[in-house]
C-alpha positions as a Markdown table, in Angstrom:
| # | Residue | x | y | z |
|---|---|---|---|---|
| 1 | Met | 3.3 | -8.4 | -3.9 |
| 2 | Val | 6.3 | -8.4 | -6.2 |
| 3 | Ser | 6.8 | -10.6 | -9.3 |
| 4 | Ala | 9.6 | -10.6 | -11.7 |
| 5 | Lys | 10.6 | -12.2 | -15.0 |
| 6 | Phe | 13.2 | -11.7 | -17.6 |
| 7 | Asn | 11.6 | -11.0 | -21.0 |
| 8 | Arg | 14.1 | -12.6 | -23.5 |
| 9 | Gln | 12.1 | -11.3 | -26.5 |
| 10 | Ile | 13.0 | -7.7 | -25.6 |
| 11 | Asp | 15.9 | -8.3 | -23.1 |
| 12 | Ile | 14.2 | -6.5 | -20.3 |
| 13 | Leu | 13.9 | -7.5 | -16.6 |
| 14 | Glu | 10.2 | -6.9 | -15.8 |
| 15 | Phe | 8.8 | -6.3 | -12.3 |
| 16 | Arg | 5.2 | -6.0 | -11.4 |
| 17 | Leu | 4.3 | -4.4 | -8.0 |
| 18 | Val | 0.8 | -4.9 | -6.7 |
| 19 | Gly | -0.8 | -3.8 | -3.5 |
| 20 | Asn | 1.1 | -2.3 | -0.5 |
| 21 | Ile | 4.8 | -2.4 | -1.2 |
| 22 | Asn | 7.1 | -1.9 | 1.9 |
| 23 | Leu | 10.8 | -1.5 | 2.5 |
| 24 | Ile | 11.5 | -5.3 | 2.6 |
| 25 | Glu | 9.8 | -5.9 | -0.7 |
| 26 | Met | 11.8 | -3.1 | -2.4 |
| 27 | Leu | 15.0 | -4.5 | -1.1 |
| 28 | Glu | 14.0 | -8.0 | -2.4 |
| 29 | Cys | 13.6 | -6.4 | -5.8 |
| 30 | Ile | 17.2 | -5.2 | -5.6 |
| 31 | Asn | 18.4 | -8.6 | -4.4 |
| 32 | Phe | 16.5 | -10.4 | -7.1 |
| 33 | Arg | 18.2 | -8.4 | -9.8 |
| 34 | Asn | 21.6 | -9.1 | -8.4 |
| 35 | Glu | 21.3 | -12.8 | -7.6 |
| 36 | Asn | 21.1 | -13.7 | -11.2 |
| 37 | Thr | 24.5 | -13.4 | -12.8 |
| 38 | Thr | 23.2 | -14.3 | -16.3 |
| 39 | Tyr | 21.4 | -11.0 | -16.9 |
| 40 | Pro | 23.1 | -8.7 | -19.4 |
| 41 | Arg | 25.7 | -6.5 | -17.7 |
| 42 | Ser | 24.0 | -3.5 | -19.4 |
| 43 | Leu | 20.6 | -4.2 | -17.9 |
| 44 | Lys | 17.2 | -2.7 | -18.8 |
| 45 | Met | 14.4 | -2.9 | -16.2 |
| 46 | Leu | 10.7 | -2.1 | -16.5 |
| 47 | Ile | 8.7 | -1.8 | -13.3 |
| 48 | Asp | 4.9 | -1.7 | -13.5 |
| 49 | Ala | 3.8 | 0.0 | -10.3 |
| 50 | Thr | 0.4 | 1.1 | -11.6 |
| 51 | Asn | -1.4 | -1.2 | -9.1 |
| 52 | Ala | 1.0 | -0.5 | -6.2 |
| 53 | Asn | 0.9 | 1.6 | -3.1 |
| 54 | Phe | 4.3 | 2.5 | -1.7 |
| 55 | Thr | 4.0 | 2.2 | 2.1 |
| 56 | Phe | 7.7 | 2.9 | 3.0 |
| 57 | Ser | 8.9 | 6.1 | 4.5 |
| 58 | Val | 11.2 | 8.8 | 3.1 |
| 59 | Asp | 13.8 | 7.4 | 5.6 |
| 60 | Asp | 13.3 | 3.9 | 4.1 |
| 61 | Leu | 13.7 | 5.4 | 0.7 |
| 62 | Thr | 17.2 | 6.5 | 1.5 |
| 63 | Ile | 18.0 | 2.9 | 2.5 |
| 64 | Ile | 16.5 | 1.6 | -0.7 |
| 65 | Ala | 18.6 | 4.1 | -2.8 |
| 66 | Ser | 21.8 | 3.3 | -0.9 |
| 67 | Glu | 21.3 | -0.4 | -1.4 |
| 68 | Asn | 20.5 | 0.2 | -5.1 |
| 69 | Ile | 23.7 | 2.3 | -5.6 |
| 70 | Asn | 25.8 | -0.5 | -4.1 |
| 71 | Ala | 24.0 | -3.2 | -6.1 |
| 72 | Val | 24.4 | -1.5 | -9.5 |
| 73 | Gly | 28.1 | -1.8 | -9.2 |
| 74 | Lys | 27.8 | -5.3 | -10.4 |
| 75 | Tyr | 26.6 | -4.0 | -13.8 |
| 76 | Thr | 28.1 | -1.8 | -16.5 |
| 77 | Tyr | 24.9 | 0.1 | -16.7 |
| 78 | Val | 21.3 | -0.3 | -15.4 |
| 79 | Phe | 18.5 | 1.6 | -17.1 |
| 80 | Asp | 15.4 | 1.5 | -14.9 |
| 81 | Ala | 11.9 | 2.7 | -16.1 |
| 82 | Ile | 8.9 | 2.7 | -13.7 |
| 83 | Ile | 5.3 | 3.1 | -14.7 |
| 84 | Leu | 3.2 | 5.0 | -12.2 |
| 85 | Asn | -0.3 | 6.3 | -11.9 |
| 86 | Asn | -0.6 | 8.0 | -8.6 |
| 87 | Pro | 0.9 | 11.2 | -7.1 |
| 88 | Lys | 2.3 | 9.7 | -3.9 |
| 89 | Asn | 4.3 | 7.0 | -5.8 |
| 90 | Thr | 5.4 | 9.6 | -8.3 |
| 91 | Ala | 6.7 | 11.8 | -5.5 |
| 92 | Phe | 8.6 | 8.9 | -4.0 |
| 93 | Ser | 10.1 | 8.1 | -7.4 |
| 94 | Met | 11.2 | 11.6 | -7.9 |
| 95 | Leu | 13.1 | 11.5 | -4.5 |
| 96 | Phe | 14.5 | 8.0 | -5.4 |
| 97 | Lys | 15.9 | 9.4 | -8.6 |
| 98 | Glu | 17.7 | 12.2 | -6.7 |
| 99 | Phe | 19.0 | 9.8 | -4.0 |
| 100 | Ser | 20.2 | 7.2 | -6.6 |
| 101 | Lys | 22.4 | 9.3 | -8.8 |
| 102 | Thr | 25.5 | 7.4 | -9.9 |
| 103 | Asn | 27.4 | 7.1 | -13.2 |
| 104 | Asn | 26.1 | 3.7 | -14.2 |
| 105 | Tyr | 22.4 | 4.0 | -13.2 |
| 106 | Lys | 19.7 | 5.9 | -15.0 |
| 107 | Phe | 16.1 | 6.0 | -13.6 |
| 108 | Ser | 13.0 | 7.6 | -15.0 |
| 109 | Phe | 9.3 | 7.4 | -14.4 |
| 110 | Phe | 6.4 | 7.3 | -16.9 |
| 111 | Ala | 2.6 | 7.2 | -17.1 |
| 112 | Ser | 2.5 | 4.5 | -19.8 |
| 113 | Lys | 4.2 | 1.4 | -20.7 |
| 114 | Gly | 4.7 | 2.6 | -24.3 |
| 115 | Ala | 6.6 | 5.7 | -23.1 |
| 116 | Ala | 8.8 | 3.7 | -20.7 |
| 117 | Leu | 9.7 | 1.2 | -23.5 |
| 118 | Lys | 10.5 | 4.0 | -25.9 |
| 119 | Trp | 12.9 | 5.5 | -23.3 |
| 120 | Leu | 14.5 | 2.1 | -22.7 |
| 121 | Asp | 14.9 | 1.6 | -26.5 |
| 122 | Asn | 17.4 | 4.5 | -26.4 |
| 123 | Tyr | 19.9 | 2.4 | -24.5 |
């Protein structure tokens, strides 16, 4: 399950991923971000995946990264922090970071919400 809300107090788009997360749900996250044209063009995102299990494949991950690269073109910058707590999701996130390199997108992963917010505060 994926849920999202824009936290106006801190100007961060927050996602919560729970349970098994597949390719379709990841693409829906990307589409959700891009459907709303009122978000700041320099967008900060915080993804809590501490209760998620990524069920997509490495091949799916290349699709997700490609869609993400195309989608961030609508923004000046996107700063994306994900909170993780299991090795498999961390490995997928490391690959995603490599596959998603582009000038206006920064992605990093963290073990705690505090560390993720501190990183986002730098932008």
